[in-house]
N, C-alpha and C positions, 0 to 999 in steps of 0.2 A: 417569698419571703424578700427584704433587702438584707444586702451583705452585711454582716456587723463591721461599723469601722473602728470600734475600739475593741479592747480585749474584754470578753468575758469572764465574769470573775465574782461565783457566787459564795464566796468564803464569808463573809463578812458574818459576823456574829455579833449581837446584841450584848452589850455584859463585857464584852472582851477589853482586858485594861488598852489603854493609849500607850504606845510606844516610840519611842522615837529613833530615828535610826540616821547614823552617820556614813557616808558614802566618802571614804577615801579615794579619789583617783588618781593613780600614775601613768605615765605614759603607755609603758607597757615593755616585753620581752619576749623574742620567739622562745617556744618551745624546747625548743636543741639547739644547739649549733652546728644545724647542719644547712647546705642550702636549698633542701627540701621544706624544712620547718622556716629558714629565712623568706622564701619566697611570698608566701600569704600575709605575712606580717609586713613586710617591705609595699608589698601592694597595696595593703590597708593602709598603712601609714602614710606611702608617699600621694596616694590618690584621694587624700582627704585635702580638700581646698584651703582650709586653714593653714595648712603646713606648705602647700605650693600654689602658690595664686598665680596662675596661669590659665591661659584658655584650654578647657577642658579637651577640646578635640586635637589640638597641638599637641597638650600634655601627655593626653592617652597614648598619639602614637611614640613619642620620645619613652613613656614609662614603659610599655610593653614590648617597642622591638630595640630598645637600648639598655634602659636601665635595668630590667629585670630579666635578661638576658646573661649579664655580666655579675651584677652586685651582690646577687644571693650566694655565689661562691666566695666571693673575697668577704662580705660581711663575715660568714659562718667561720672561716679561717680566723677573725679577728675573736668573734666570740669565742671560740675554741681554746684562746690564751685565757680568757679570765673566768670562765666556766667552772665552777665546784663540783662534788661530789651530790652537792645538795642542790645544785641548780644556778640559774641565775644569780649574781649578787643583788640587782634590783629587788626581784622578787623575793628573794629571802629575807632582806632589810627591811623591804617594804612592810612584807606578812609579821614581820616580827613587830614593828611598830602599831601596826593594826591591832594586834593581838594585847599588845601591852597597855593600849589607851582602853579598849575596850573593859580590860580590867580594872583598870582605874576610875573607868567613868560609872561603872556597875558597882563598885565598891564606894563609892560617892553618893550617889543619887537613889531615892526612892523608885523614882519615875525609869521602867524598863527601859534601859538603850542600849542599842545593837549597832556595831561596827562592821562595816563590809568592806572588802578591797575591790575595787574594780577597775581594769586597763581598758585607756582609750581607744588600744589598738591589741590584737591578741586576746587572752584569757589569764586569768578569770573577766569577763567581758565587763563593760560596764551593765548593758541588761541584766546580766544572769546576777551581779550583783545586786543591782534594784529590786530584782525578784525575791533575794532572797531576805532581805531587809521587809520587804513587801510582806513575807508568808508569815513574817513575824511580827504581825499586825503593826508595824510601822507606818505612823499616815501625817507622821512630820519627818522632814527628811534634810537633814542638812549635809550638805556639797562641800568635799572639802576638797581639793585639788594641791597634792603636795608639790608645789611650785612657790617658793617664798617672792618670786617676780612673774609678776603678770603679764602675758604674752597672748596674743590672738592666737598663735602656732600651740601654744601647752594650755592654759588655762581655758582660752576660749574655745578649743577643740573639746577640754574637757565638759564644758559646760553645754557645746552643741551635742555629746553623746549622751547626754542626762536629758536634755531637753526632745531630742528624738525618738528615748524610748519614751518620755512621759506622752507624748504626741500620740501614743497606740493606747495609753490607758484611759479607762472610763471614769475613775475615781482618783483623781491628781492630789498628793498630797501637800499637805503646808510646806514651803519650801522656804529656806535659806543657804546662804554660799559664802563662803571665804574666797575672795578673789588674789589676795596677795600678802603676805608679814615680811616683807622685805627691810621696814625699817623698824621692827617690832624690839623692845627693848631687850626681851628675854632673847632673841633671835641673835642678836650683833653681840652680846655676852655669851652664849654659846661658842660665838664663831671666836671670838677674842680668847676664850680659854682653852678651845682647840690650839687655837697658835701658841698660847702660853706652855700649855703643856710640851707639844712639838721643840720649842724653843728651852724648855728646861731641859730636856733630852738630848739636843743635838745642838744648842747654840743657836744663836740668831745670824739671818744671812744678808749678803750685802742689798739683797732686794728683795721683796716679796710682791710676787704676783698674784690679783687674782682674775680668774679667767674664767669669763662666762660663755653659756652656749649662744653661739652667735646668730640672728636672722639679717635675712636679705635689708641692705638700707633702705629700699624702698617703701617695708613696711612701718619703717621707724618712719620715715617722710610721711606717710601716711597717716600717723597720728598713733601706733602703740608706743605705748608710754616704757617699754620695758628697758630701755637705753637709760633714759633717766633714773629708773629705779636700782639699775646694777650700780650706778656710778656713787649714788646714794649709798647703798649699803658699805662700799668699798668707804666712802668719806666718813661714817659712820664707825666703820669698822678700826681706821686707822686711828680717829680720835680716841677710840677705847683703850689702844694700844701705844699712843701717842708717839708715832711715826709721823717723821717730816717727810714733805713732799718728794724728796728727791731718793726715797727708800721702800718707794711702792709705785705700782702702776695696774692700770687695768687694762685687760685683756680680751679679744674675743675668740673662740675656737667652733670648731665643728663646721666648717664652712659646706656647702653642695652647690653642685652647678657653676654657672659662670659668672652671676651677676656680682656686682660689690655687695659685700655683707657690710657689719658693723666694724671698725677697726677702733685700734689696731689688731692685727691677727696676733694670736699668740704666738706662733710658731715663728713667724719673721720678728717678732719683739725678742723672742728669747735667744734667736740667732744674731742680732743686734747688739744684743746685751753682752752676749759670750764676746763678742768681735772687739767689743770696747774695752775689754779688760775685766770686766764685773766675772767675780770668781766663782760666788755660790748664790745661787736664787732658792727661794718657797712658794710652791705656785698651790694655789687652793682654789676650789671650786664650791664659791658660797652660792651658786641658784641653783647645784644639786644636791637636794636632801639626801641622796644615798647615793651610794658609789653603782658605776653601772662602765660600762664600753666605751662612754667618752670621757670618764676619767681615769679609770684604771689602766685603759690600752692607750687611750691619746694622750692622754696629759701623763699619766704615771711612766709609759714607756716611750711613746714614739718623740714626745716632746723633749723628754730627758736626753735621746741619741741627737737631736738637733743642737740642742745648747753645748753637750758635751765634744761634739764635733766640729764645733765652732770655734771650742779655746775656751769653753767653762769647765772649769773645775770639782764644783762640786753644786747635786741638783736636787732639792726635796719635794716630795710629792705629798701635801698634808691631807688626808682622808676626809671625806665629808662627814657629818655628824652622824649618819647613818643611826643606826637603834642604840645610841646612848643615850643613859638613863636623863641626860641634863635635854637631850633633843626630844626624846618622848613625853618630857614633863611641859616642855613650852608647847609644843603641837595640841596637849591635851590639855593647855590653860586655854588654846585660842578657842577650843572647843566650849570650854565651859563659858566664855564669856559670849558666845553665838548658840547656846543653849538657853540663855538667861529668857525666864518665863516660859520654857517649855518645858523643861525637866525641875523636880524637886527633891532638894537633897535630902539624904537620909534622917537627918535630925527635925528635919519639918514634915517628915514623910508621915501621912497617919494610914497606915497600912488596912488597919482594920475597916475605917472608915469608908476607905478603898472598896474594900472589899462589897461592904455593905451597897454602895452607890451602884457596882458592878451586876449584883447581886438582882436590886432592886430592874435595873434595865432588863437582864432576861427576865424576870416575872411579867413585865409588862408587855414585853414582845410575845411572851407565851399567849397572855391574856389577849393579845391583839391576834394574834393567830387563831385561838379557838373561836374569835367573833367574825374570820371571813377575813381579815385584813392582810393582807400579804406582807406581812413582817418581815421575811428574809428577804424581799426587794428592796428595802428602806425607807417604805412609806409611815408617815406619820412618825410621833417621838415615841422614843423610849428611854 
């Protein structure tokens, strides 16, 4: 017998209600702030060709003989500074968002809707989250990478993980995806409201800095739209805040390796601002849906030191939108728009008619089985 190339799944049931699955994807986080936990996480993350676009043999040597011999210990020390009793902030906020979105969608729709969280790297993995949705009868799948801006190294990597898993499935679900929402009006309002709330409590700065995660300049020159989308978000945000050009800057953080990345760099810019006499800056990270190592520690702590040590007087970090009600609502609304035609709202849902249709399907399938038709293999109509 030839080996099965695709998964064997005999769980199909005639008459089972069709369900919709929403797969929310985030980057991932180690399971603990230790070198032992960081090693496999970083190895998976940094080996992804979407993240590091270098010759595989060359990069394999660099990764295994240089990066993974030192970086896990250093990264573990950084993660230990942000770790909470409940675990990683990225995981905590992501899980909270998913839980609230599912509650909202299930309250609004008659069609069964299930939401699961999958991480591109680490656990819960994308394959495990997809298996969870499949087990709940989801034959329609909406993939929602939790990135407001598209980049090959983030959204692209998320979609790779989904497609790689689907390549092993015999029964492929209907598929939709959300690739970005960097200029969505509700997203811009939520960012502006977060800034206004901070300013209402602390007053306004001399400069507002919007810091985005960087990517190599080479990726941008090869066609990645990320850089342009970041600038558009800031333009729409400062228009909403009515800030003049001299009161804001767009910068890029989290460099890795020696090649040139998108500029201006956040730390260099903050140092120059302080030396030029700017007394107070407020820094926010619109490209991050939830706070994580790169926002809490790199922006909230390391870049604060850069600014103050260079002569700055006051430094404020404005947290990400996280699981604030306004953020959860705008993300849920993005789901609603993409569920159009797949899910029926409760006001229009005829539960009795659906039950009758499901029962009829089961009866027809049983009748075919009695006539010797292989109903459980999916032959014929039921």
